[in-house]
Backbone and ligand atoms as CSV (ligand in chain L), in Angstrom:
chain,resi,resn,atom,element,x,y,z
A,1,MET,N,N,98.956,118.474,69.502
A,1,MET,CA,C,100.377,118.636,69.705
A,1,MET,C,C,100.623,120.087,70.128
A,2,THR,N,N,101.372,120.242,71.160
A,2,THR,CA,C,101.742,121.564,71.739
A,2,THR,C,C,103.327,121.650,71.640
A,3,LYS,N,N,103.796,122.832,72.062
A,3,LYS,CA,C,105.066,123.136,72.018
A,3,LYS,C,C,105.744,123.063,73.537
A,4,ALA,N,N,104.820,123.010,74.572
A,4,ALA,CA,C,105.245,122.799,75.898
A,4,ALA,C,C,104.326,121.880,76.512
A,5,LYS,N,N,104.887,121.036,77.596
A,5,LYS,CA,C,104.116,120.067,78.209
A,5,LYS,C,C,104.432,120.210,79.696
A,6,ILE,N,N,103.198,119.893,80.490
A,6,ILE,CA,C,103.298,120.132,81.895
A,6,ILE,C,C,103.972,118.753,82.480
A,7,VAL,N,N,104.923,118.915,83.349
A,7,VAL,CA,C,105.575,117.793,83.943
A,7,VAL,C,C,104.958,117.764,85.409
A,8,THR,N,N,104.648,116.589,85.791
A,8,THR,CA,C,104.256,116.422,87.125
A,8,THR,C,C,105.216,115.562,88.094
A,9,ASP,N,N,105.090,115.543,89.343
A,9,ASP,CA,C,106.040,114.713,90.179
A,9,ASP,C,C,105.521,113.336,90.275
A,10,GLY,N,N,106.077,112.491,91.108
A,10,GLY,CA,C,105.631,111.082,91.178
A,10,GLY,C,C,104.137,110.846,91.832
A,11,GLU,N,N,103.612,112.085,92.434
A,11,GLU,CA,C,102.257,112.039,92.975
A,11,GLU,C,C,101.243,112.815,92.139
A,12,GLY,N,N,101.652,113.135,90.907
A,12,GLY,CA,C,100.647,113.891,89.970
A,12,GLY,C,C,100.554,115.447,90.297
A,13,ARG,N,N,101.508,115.885,91.211
A,13,ARG,CA,C,101.377,117.354,91.355
A,13,ARG,C,C,102.251,118.157,90.317
A,14,PHE,N,N,101.838,119.359,90.074
A,14,PHE,CA,C,102.490,120.200,89.043
A,14,PHE,C,C,104.054,120.464,89.516
A,15,TYR,N,N,104.979,120.163,88.416
A,15,TYR,CA,C,106.457,120.351,88.836
A,15,TYR,C,C,107.043,121.399,87.859
A,16,GLY,N,N,106.665,121.507,86.693
A,16,GLY,CA,C,107.273,122.453,85.729
A,16,GLY,C,C,106.734,122.188,84.481
A,17,VAL,N,N,107.358,123.009,83.466
A,17,VAL,CA,C,106.961,122.919,82.102
A,17,VAL,C,C,108.090,122.575,81.218
A,18,GLN,N,N,107.925,121.518,80.336
A,18,GLN,CA,C,109.053,121.246,79.521
A,18,GLN,C,C,108.860,121.585,78.114
A,19,VAL,N,N,110.065,121.968,77.521
A,19,VAL,CA,C,110.057,122.167,76.059
A,19,VAL,C,C,111.195,121.404,75.400
A,20,LEU,N,N,111.091,121.159,74.097
A,20,LEU,CA,C,112.134,120.486,73.367
A,20,LEU,C,C,113.193,121.512,72.827
A,21,CYS,N,N,114.420,121.441,72.986
A,21,CYS,CA,C,115.390,122.217,72.462
A,21,CYS,C,C,116.078,121.674,71.222
A,22,PRO,N,N,115.785,122.394,70.168
A,22,PRO,CA,C,116.451,121.909,68.826
A,22,PRO,C,C,117.893,122.285,68.644
A,23,GLY,N,N,118.332,122.951,69.657
A,23,GLY,CA,C,119.822,123.149,69.769
A,23,GLY,C,C,120.643,121.998,70.554
A,24,CYS,N,N,120.013,121.422,71.491
A,24,CYS,CA,C,120.676,120.511,72.276
A,24,CYS,C,C,120.070,119.048,71.822
A,25,LEU,N,N,120.947,118.433,71.106
A,25,LEU,CA,C,120.512,117.125,70.387
A,25,LEU,C,C,121.123,115.973,71.090
A,26,TRP,N,N,120.241,114.922,71.107
A,26,TRP,CA,C,120.726,113.593,71.492
A,26,TRP,C,C,121.711,113.095,70.371
A,27,PRO,N,N,122.639,112.037,70.618
A,27,PRO,CA,C,123.403,111.516,69.577
A,27,PRO,C,C,122.687,111.165,68.371
A,28,ASP,N,N,121.435,110.786,68.556
A,28,ASP,CA,C,120.724,110.381,67.367
A,28,ASP,C,C,119.878,111.498,66.584
A,29,GLY,N,N,120.208,112.596,67.081
A,29,GLY,CA,C,119.557,113.812,66.426
A,29,GLY,C,C,118.307,114.322,66.921
A,30,ARG,N,N,117.673,113.666,67.918
A,30,ARG,CA,C,116.349,114.117,68.408
A,30,ARG,C,C,116.728,115.342,69.359
A,31,PRO,N,N,115.769,116.294,69.453
A,31,PRO,CA,C,115.935,117.329,70.362
A,31,PRO,C,C,115.793,116.700,71.822
A,32,SER,N,N,116.598,117.364,72.838
A,32,SER,CA,C,116.454,116.934,74.158
A,32,SER,C,C,115.625,118.043,74.820
A,33,ALA,N,N,115.124,117.706,75.981
A,33,ALA,CA,C,114.143,118.412,76.832
A,33,ALA,C,C,114.936,119.526,77.701
A,34,HIS,N,N,114.331,120.551,77.879
A,34,HIS,CA,C,114.618,121.652,78.824
A,34,HIS,C,C,113.387,121.758,79.897
A,35,LEU,N,N,113.618,121.681,81.137
A,35,LEU,CA,C,112.588,121.782,82.048
A,35,LEU,C,C,112.686,123.225,82.724
A,36,LEU,N,N,111.479,123.831,82.862
A,36,LEU,CA,C,111.483,125.175,83.496
A,36,LEU,C,C,110.515,125.087,84.646
A,37,GLN,N,N,110.953,125.463,85.821
A,37,GLN,CA,C,109.983,125.550,86.941
A,37,GLN,C,C,109.538,127.020,87.058
A,38,THR,N,N,108.228,127.059,87.031
A,38,THR,CA,C,107.582,128.421,86.744
A,38,THR,C,C,106.710,128.901,87.943
A,39,ASP,N,N,106.532,130.240,87.950
A,39,ASP,CA,C,105.554,130.788,89.060
A,39,ASP,C,C,104.137,130.243,88.707
A,40,TRP,N,N,103.837,129.970,87.410
A,40,TRP,CA,C,102.537,129.479,87.020
A,40,TRP,C,C,102.328,128.162,87.399
A,41,VAL,N,N,101.037,127.773,87.770
A,41,VAL,CA,C,100.873,126.407,88.063
A,41,VAL,C,C,99.592,126.121,87.224
A,42,ALA,N,N,99.654,124.757,86.716
A,42,ALA,CA,C,98.477,124.440,85.595
A,42,ALA,C,C,97.200,124.478,86.495
A,43,PRO,N,N,96.109,124.965,85.790
A,43,PRO,CA,C,94.924,125.105,86.529
A,43,PRO,C,C,94.344,123.891,87.036
A,44,GLY,N,N,93.906,123.997,88.321
A,44,GLY,CA,C,93.270,122.896,88.942
A,44,GLY,C,C,94.474,121.769,89.533
A,45,MET,N,N,95.647,122.093,89.455
A,45,MET,CA,C,96.856,121.271,90.028
A,45,MET,C,C,97.357,121.980,91.183
A,46,GLU,N,N,97.881,121.096,92.038
A,46,GLU,CA,C,98.731,121.706,93.230
A,46,GLU,C,C,100.179,121.650,92.873
A,47,ARG,N,N,100.994,122.649,93.380
A,47,ARG,CA,C,102.297,122.540,92.997
A,47,ARG,C,C,103.201,121.506,93.900
A,48,SER,N,N,104.096,120.828,93.239
A,48,SER,CA,C,105.013,119.768,93.919
A,48,SER,C,C,105.655,120.571,95.007
A,49,THR,N,N,105.792,119.947,96.098
A,49,THR,CA,C,106.617,120.523,97.251
A,49,THR,C,C,108.161,120.548,96.810
A,50,HIS,N,N,108.406,119.889,95.762
A,50,HIS,CA,C,109.770,119.826,95.255
A,50,HIS,C,C,110.105,120.802,94.239
A,51,ALA,N,N,109.088,121.559,93.782
A,51,ALA,CA,C,109.199,122.545,92.701
A,51,ALA,C,C,109.470,123.761,93.276
A,52,ARG,N,N,110.351,124.709,92.602
A,52,ARG,CA,C,110.583,126.091,92.965
A,52,ARG,C,C,109.654,127.037,92.158
A,53,PRO,N,N,108.982,127.836,92.816
A,53,PRO,CA,C,107.991,128.690,92.063
A,53,PRO,C,C,108.689,129.989,91.537
A,54,ASP,N,N,110.007,130.215,91.838
A,54,ASP,CA,C,110.466,131.600,91.634
A,54,ASP,C,C,111.476,131.608,90.493
A,55,LEU,N,N,111.602,130.688,89.660
A,55,LEU,CA,C,112.609,130.706,88.707
A,55,LEU,C,C,112.296,131.228,87.400
A,56,TRP,N,N,111.108,131.109,86.840
A,56,TRP,CA,C,110.619,131.565,85.498
A,56,TRP,C,C,109.231,131.961,85.517
A,57,THR,N,N,108.738,133.104,84.803
A,57,THR,CA,C,107.411,133.251,84.670
A,57,THR,C,C,107.053,132.532,83.336
A,58,PHE,N,N,105.767,132.328,83.117
A,58,PHE,CA,C,105.280,131.474,82.027
A,58,PHE,C,C,103.889,132.138,81.676
A,59,ASN,N,N,103.602,132.377,80.313
A,59,ASN,CA,C,102.289,132.917,79.974
A,59,ASN,C,C,101.159,131.862,80.046
A,60,GLY,N,N,101.449,130.727,80.365
A,60,GLY,CA,C,100.264,129.661,80.448
A,60,GLY,C,C,99.800,129.266,79.149
A,61,ASP,N,N,100.531,129.538,78.109
A,61,ASP,CA,C,100.083,129.164,76.710
A,61,ASP,C,C,100.956,127.948,76.197
A,62,LEU,N,N,100.443,126.790,76.144
A,62,LEU,CA,C,101.276,125.628,75.836
A,62,LEU,C,C,101.487,125.535,74.360
A,63,ASP,N,N,100.774,126.315,73.431
A,63,ASP,CA,C,100.979,126.281,72.039
A,63,ASP,C,C,101.912,127.455,71.629
A,64,ARG,N,N,101.841,128.489,72.389
A,64,ARG,CA,C,102.798,129.654,72.055
A,64,ARG,C,C,103.452,130.026,73.366
A,65,PRO,N,N,104.335,129.223,73.979
A,65,PRO,CA,C,104.905,129.399,75.347
A,65,PRO,C,C,105.737,130.651,75.274
A,66,THR,N,N,105.716,131.466,76.324
A,66,THR,CA,C,106.716,132.552,76.566
A,66,THR,C,C,107.192,132.497,77.962
A,67,PHE,N,N,108.535,132.312,78.219
A,67,PHE,CA,C,109.033,132.326,79.566
A,67,PHE,C,C,110.105,133.569,79.693
A,68,ALA,N,N,110.080,133.881,81.055
A,68,ALA,CA,C,111.290,135.014,81.279
A,68,ALA,C,C,111.711,134.649,82.668
A,69,PRO,N,N,112.947,134.773,83.008
A,69,PRO,CA,C,113.960,135.412,82.074
A,69,PRO,C,C,114.640,134.431,81.109
A,70,SER,N,N,115.790,134.537,80.583
A,70,SER,CA,C,116.402,133.574,79.691
A,70,SER,C,C,116.652,132.307,80.372
A,71,LEU,N,N,116.883,131.270,79.700
A,71,LEU,CA,C,117.180,129.954,80.157
A,71,LEU,C,C,118.747,129.648,79.800
A,72,LEU,N,N,119.498,129.431,80.691
A,72,LEU,CA,C,120.871,129.165,80.672
A,72,LEU,C,C,121.273,127.864,81.071
A,73,CYS,N,N,121.640,126.972,80.187
A,73,CYS,CA,C,122.145,125.450,80.517
A,73,CYS,C,C,123.688,125.538,80.405
A,74,LYS,N,N,124.374,125.173,81.388
A,74,LYS,CA,C,125.896,125.090,81.260
A,74,LYS,C,C,126.297,123.665,81.623
A,75,SER,N,N,127.125,122.919,80.878
A,75,SER,CA,C,127.557,121.609,81.302
A,75,SER,C,C,128.833,121.299,80.498
A,76,HIS,N,N,129.150,120.151,80.426
A,76,HIS,CA,C,130.379,119.768,79.560
A,76,HIS,C,C,129.932,118.706,78.794
A,77,ARG,N,N,130.636,118.548,77.649
A,77,ARG,CA,C,130.489,117.476,76.626
A,77,ARG,C,C,131.845,116.776,76.392
A,78,TRP,N,N,131.803,115.465,76.181
A,78,TRP,CA,C,133.030,114.927,75.653
A,78,TRP,C,C,133.367,115.071,74.237
A,79,ASP,N,N,134.493,115.622,73.924
A,79,ASP,CA,C,134.856,115.759,72.516
A,79,ASP,C,C,136.172,114.823,72.467
A,80,GLY,N,N,135.990,113.598,71.969
A,80,GLY,CA,C,137.149,112.679,71.941
A,80,GLY,C,C,137.483,112.340,73.326
A,81,GLU,N,N,138.766,112.667,73.624
A,81,GLU,CA,C,139.320,112.365,74.912
A,81,GLU,C,C,139.104,113.527,76.022
A,82,LYS,N,N,138.733,114.671,75.646
A,82,LYS,CA,C,138.684,115.741,76.493
A,82,LYS,C,C,137.320,116.174,76.634
A,83,GLN,N,N,137.080,116.942,77.944
A,83,GLN,CA,C,135.904,117.642,78.158
A,83,GLN,C,C,135.848,118.966,77.643
A,84,VAL,N,N,134.863,119.350,77.096
A,84,VAL,CA,C,134.798,120.845,76.593
A,84,VAL,C,C,133.461,121.523,77.112
A,85,PRO,N,N,133.407,122.758,77.462
A,85,PRO,CA,C,132.324,123.523,78.080
A,85,PRO,C,C,131.218,123.465,76.936
A,86,TYR,N,N,129.884,123.167,77.411
A,86,TYR,CA,C,128.684,123.329,76.633
A,86,TYR,C,C,127.734,124.288,77.252
A,87,VAL,N,N,127.290,125.227,76.237
A,87,VAL,CA,C,126.405,126.246,76.811
A,87,VAL,C,C,125.184,126.329,75.779
A,88,CYS,N,N,124.036,126.450,76.404
A,88,CYS,CA,C,122.763,126.628,75.572
A,88,CYS,C,C,122.041,127.740,76.321
A,89,HIS,N,N,121.987,128.837,75.609
A,89,HIS,CA,C,121.397,130.054,76.314
A,89,HIS,C,C,120.398,130.640,75.320
A,90,THR,N,N,119.124,130.658,75.870
A,90,THR,CA,C,117.963,130.999,75.018
A,90,THR,C,C,116.887,131.859,75.707
A,91,PHE,N,N,116.196,132.632,74.800
A,91,PHE,CA,C,114.897,133.266,75.129
A,91,PHE,C,C,113.746,132.479,74.391
A,92,ILE,N,N,112.830,132.334,75.112
A,92,ILE,CA,C,111.621,131.373,74.602
A,92,ILE,C,C,110.548,132.384,74.605
A,93,ARG,N,N,110.003,132.646,73.433
A,93,ARG,CA,C,108.874,133.637,73.321
A,93,ARG,C,C,107.908,133.283,72.204
A,94,GLU,N,N,106.593,133.361,72.675
A,94,GLU,CA,C,105.489,132.986,71.612
A,94,GLU,C,C,105.848,131.734,70.707
A,95,GLY,N,N,106.294,130.663,71.354
A,95,GLY,CA,C,106.454,129.396,70.686
A,95,GLY,C,C,107.784,129.479,69.869
A,96,ARG,N,N,108.631,130.534,69.897
A,96,ARG,CA,C,109.919,130.346,69.154
A,96,ARG,C,C,111.125,130.464,70.171
A,97,ILE,N,N,112.218,129.971,69.818
A,97,ILE,CA,C,113.212,129.781,70.650
A,97,ILE,C,C,114.487,130.562,70.122
A,98,GLN,N,N,115.031,131.611,70.778
A,98,GLN,CA,C,116.092,132.400,70.217
A,98,GLN,C,C,117.345,132.101,70.907
A,99,PHE,N,N,118.336,131.519,70.015
A,99,PHE,CA,C,119.582,131.198,70.831
A,99,PHE,C,C,120.671,132.313,70.695
A,100,LEU,N,N,121.157,132.525,71.743
A,100,LEU,CA,C,122.111,133.698,71.951
A,100,LEU,C,C,123.476,133.256,71.445
A,101,ASP,N,N,124.178,134.340,71.362
A,101,ASP,CA,C,125.597,133.973,70.729
A,101,ASP,C,C,126.533,133.178,71.422
A,102,ASP,N,N,126.244,133.046,72.831
A,102,ASP,CA,C,127.185,132.323,73.746
A,102,ASP,C,C,126.840,130.853,73.613
A,103,CYS,N,N,125.790,130.348,72.822
A,103,CYS,CA,C,125.572,128.844,72.749
A,103,CYS,C,C,126.768,128.284,71.908
A,104,THR,N,N,127.171,127.025,72.470
A,104,THR,CA,C,128.257,126.389,71.801
A,104,THR,C,C,127.817,125.473,70.769
A,105,HIS,N,N,126.515,125.211,70.497
A,105,HIS,CA,C,125.944,124.410,69.443
A,105,HIS,C,C,125.718,125.099,68.183
A,106,ALA,N,N,125.145,124.393,67.189
A,106,ALA,CA,C,125.108,124.841,65.830
A,106,ALA,C,C,124.117,125.980,65.650
A,107,LEU,N,N,123.110,126.042,66.538
A,107,LEU,CA,C,122.097,127.129,66.279
A,107,LEU,C,C,122.337,128.507,67.102
A,108,ALA,N,N,123.711,128.681,67.538
A,108,ALA,CA,C,123.889,129.951,68.186
A,108,ALA,C,C,123.573,131.054,67.203
A,109,GLY,N,N,122.906,132.045,67.801
A,109,GLY,CA,C,122.540,133.285,67.005
A,109,GLY,C,C,121.249,133.163,66.166
A,110,GLN,N,N,120.537,131.954,66.156
A,110,GLN,CA,C,119.403,131.767,65.341
A,110,GLN,C,C,118.204,131.835,66.174
A,111,THR,N,N,117.049,132.007,65.587
A,111,THR,CA,C,115.827,131.900,66.217
A,111,THR,C,C,114.937,131.036,65.338
A,112,VAL,N,N,114.337,129.958,66.065
A,112,VAL,CA,C,113.675,129.014,65.324
A,112,VAL,C,C,112.425,128.536,66.059
A,113,ASP,N,N,111.368,128.026,65.446
A,113,ASP,CA,C,110.239,127.552,66.013
A,113,ASP,C,C,110.506,126.293,66.944
A,114,LEU,N,N,109.904,126.380,68.171
A,114,LEU,CA,C,110.086,125.106,69.086
A,114,LEU,C,C,109.467,124.012,68.422
A,115,PRO,N,N,110.093,122.870,68.634
A,115,PRO,CA,C,109.387,121.654,68.054
A,115,PRO,C,C,108.139,121.315,68.818
A,116,GLU,N,N,107.297,120.626,68.142
A,116,GLU,CA,C,106.118,120.122,68.814
A,116,GLU,C,C,106.374,118.989,69.659
A,117,ILE,N,N,105.637,118.813,70.799
A,117,ILE,CA,C,105.846,117.633,71.697
A,117,ILE,C,C,104.753,116.683,71.569
A,118,ALA,N,N,105.083,115.435,71.341
A,118,ALA,CA,C,104.138,114.375,71.262
A,118,ALA,C,C,103.594,114.241,72.636
A,119,GLU,N,N,102.278,113.793,72.884
A,119,GLU,CA,C,101.735,113.564,74.106
A,119,GLU,C,C,102.408,112.435,74.915
L,1,ZN,ZN,ZN,119.240,123.766,74.551
Protein backbone atom coordinates (compact mmCIF):
# COMPACT_ATOMS: atom_id res chain seq x y z
CA MET A 1 0.00 0.00 0.00
CA THR A 2 1.28 3.41 -0.96
CA LYS A 3 -0.08 6.95 -0.71
CA ALA A 4 0.38 7.79 -4.38
CA LYS A 5 -0.20 5.76 -7.50
CA ILE A 6 1.12 6.02 -11.05
CA VAL A 7 -1.56 6.65 -13.66
CA THR A 8 -1.02 5.53 -17.25
CA ASP A 9 -2.78 6.41 -20.46
CA GLY A 10 -4.61 3.86 -22.65
CA GLU A 11 -1.31 2.73 -24.13
CA GLY A 12 0.51 2.15 -20.85
CA ARG A 13 2.56 5.35 -20.93
CA PHE A 14 3.12 7.49 -17.85
CA TYR A 15 0.40 10.11 -17.43
CA GLY A 16 0.61 11.39 -13.87
CA VAL A 17 0.46 10.59 -10.17
CA GLN A 18 -2.80 10.14 -8.27
CA VAL A 19 -3.48 10.67 -4.57
CA LEU A 20 -6.67 10.29 -2.58
CA CYS A 21 -8.01 13.47 -0.99
CA PRO A 22 -9.67 13.02 2.42
CA GLY A 23 -11.21 16.48 2.04
CA CYS A 24 -13.01 15.78 -1.24
CA LEU A 25 -15.43 12.98 -0.44
CA TRP A 26 -17.87 11.06 -2.62
CA PRO A 27 -21.43 11.06 -1.31
CA ASP A 28 -20.74 7.66 0.29
CA GLY A 29 -17.79 9.10 2.24
CA ARG A 30 -14.90 7.62 0.25
CA PRO A 31 -12.05 10.01 -0.58
CA SER A 32 -11.94 11.07 -4.22
CA ALA A 33 -8.79 11.19 -6.34
CA HIS A 34 -6.67 14.15 -7.37
CA LEU A 35 -4.36 13.66 -10.37
CA LEU A 36 -1.10 15.57 -10.68
CA GLN A 37 0.88 15.77 -13.90
CA THR A 38 4.52 15.91 -12.91
CA ASP A 39 7.92 16.70 -14.34
CA TRP A 40 8.91 13.31 -12.88
CA VAL A 41 8.36 10.21 -15.01
CA ALA A 42 8.18 6.72 -13.50
CA PRO A 43 11.48 4.87 -14.09
CA GLY A 44 11.49 2.88 -17.29
CA MET A 45 8.31 4.48 -18.59
CA GLU A 46 7.70 6.83 -21.47
CA ARG A 47 5.63 9.96 -20.89
CA SER A 48 2.20 10.04 -22.49
CA THR A 49 1.99 12.55 -25.31
CA HIS A 50 -1.20 13.79 -23.58
CA ALA A 51 0.56 14.54 -20.28
CA ARG A 52 1.97 17.96 -19.48
CA PRO A 53 5.38 17.79 -17.81
CA ASP A 54 5.40 21.30 -16.43
CA LEU A 55 2.67 21.37 -13.78
CA TRP A 56 4.16 19.88 -10.59
CA THR A 57 7.45 18.63 -9.28
CA PHE A 58 7.36 15.27 -7.46
CA ASN A 59 9.96 13.68 -5.20
CA GLY A 60 9.37 10.25 -6.76
CA ASP A 61 8.44 8.67 -3.40
CA LEU A 62 5.08 6.88 -3.63
CA ASP A 63 5.09 6.20 0.14
CA ARG A 64 5.91 9.75 1.24
CA PRO A 65 4.96 11.88 -1.75
CA THR A 66 5.87 15.57 -1.95
CA PHE A 67 4.57 17.77 -4.76
CA ALA A 68 5.10 21.45 -5.52
CA PRO A 69 3.59 23.94 -5.93
CA SER A 70 0.19 23.70 -4.20
CA LEU A 71 -2.79 21.92 -5.74
CA LEU A 72 -5.87 24.08 -6.27
CA CYS A 73 -9.14 22.50 -7.41
CA LYS A 74 -12.07 24.83 -8.04
CA SER A 75 -15.50 23.68 -9.08
CA HIS A 76 -19.13 23.91 -8.06
CA ARG A 77 -21.32 21.65 -6.00
CA TRP A 78 -25.06 21.46 -5.78
CA ASP A 79 -26.48 22.53 -2.45
CA GLY A 80 -30.14 21.72 -2.77
CA GLU A 81 -31.40 23.83 -5.66
CA LYS A 82 -28.42 26.12 -6.06
CA GLN A 83 -24.79 25.77 -7.14
CA VAL A 84 -22.17 26.87 -4.64
CA PRO A 85 -18.43 27.33 -5.25
CA TYR A 86 -16.25 24.40 -4.16
CA VAL A 87 -12.54 24.85 -3.40
CA CYS A 88 -9.88 22.33 -2.37
CA HIS A 89 -6.42 23.92 -1.95
CA THR A 90 -3.60 21.83 -0.52
CA PHE A 91 0.08 21.31 -0.08
CA ILE A 92 1.18 17.66 -0.21
CA ARG A 93 4.46 17.04 1.59
CA GLU A 94 6.05 13.83 2.87
CA GLY A 95 2.83 11.84 2.70
CA ARG A 96 0.76 14.45 4.51
CA ILE A 97 -1.81 16.78 3.02
CA GLN A 98 -2.22 20.32 4.35
CA PHE A 99 -5.56 21.93 3.62
CA LEU A 100 -5.37 25.69 3.31
CA ASP A 101 -7.94 28.00 4.82
CA ASP A 102 -9.68 28.71 1.51
CA CYS A 103 -10.96 25.10 1.25
CA THR A 104 -14.74 24.99 1.41
CA HIS A 105 -14.85 21.46 2.89
CA ALA A 106 -14.61 20.25 6.47
CA LEU A 107 -10.81 19.81 6.55
CA ALA A 108 -9.96 23.48 5.85
CA GLY A 109 -6.99 24.55 7.97
CA GLN A 110 -6.02 20.98 8.95
CA THR A 111 -3.08 18.75 8.05
CA VAL A 112 -3.68 14.99 7.89
CA ASP A 113 -2.02 11.83 6.56
CA LEU A 114 -2.79 10.96 2.94
CA PRO A 115 -4.99 7.84 2.74
CA GLU A 116 -3.34 4.65 1.49
CA ILE A 117 -4.28 3.69 -2.06
CA ALA A 118 -5.22 0.09 -2.79
CA GLU A 119 -3.48 -1.42 -5.83
ZN1 LIG B 1 -9.38 17.69 -2.40
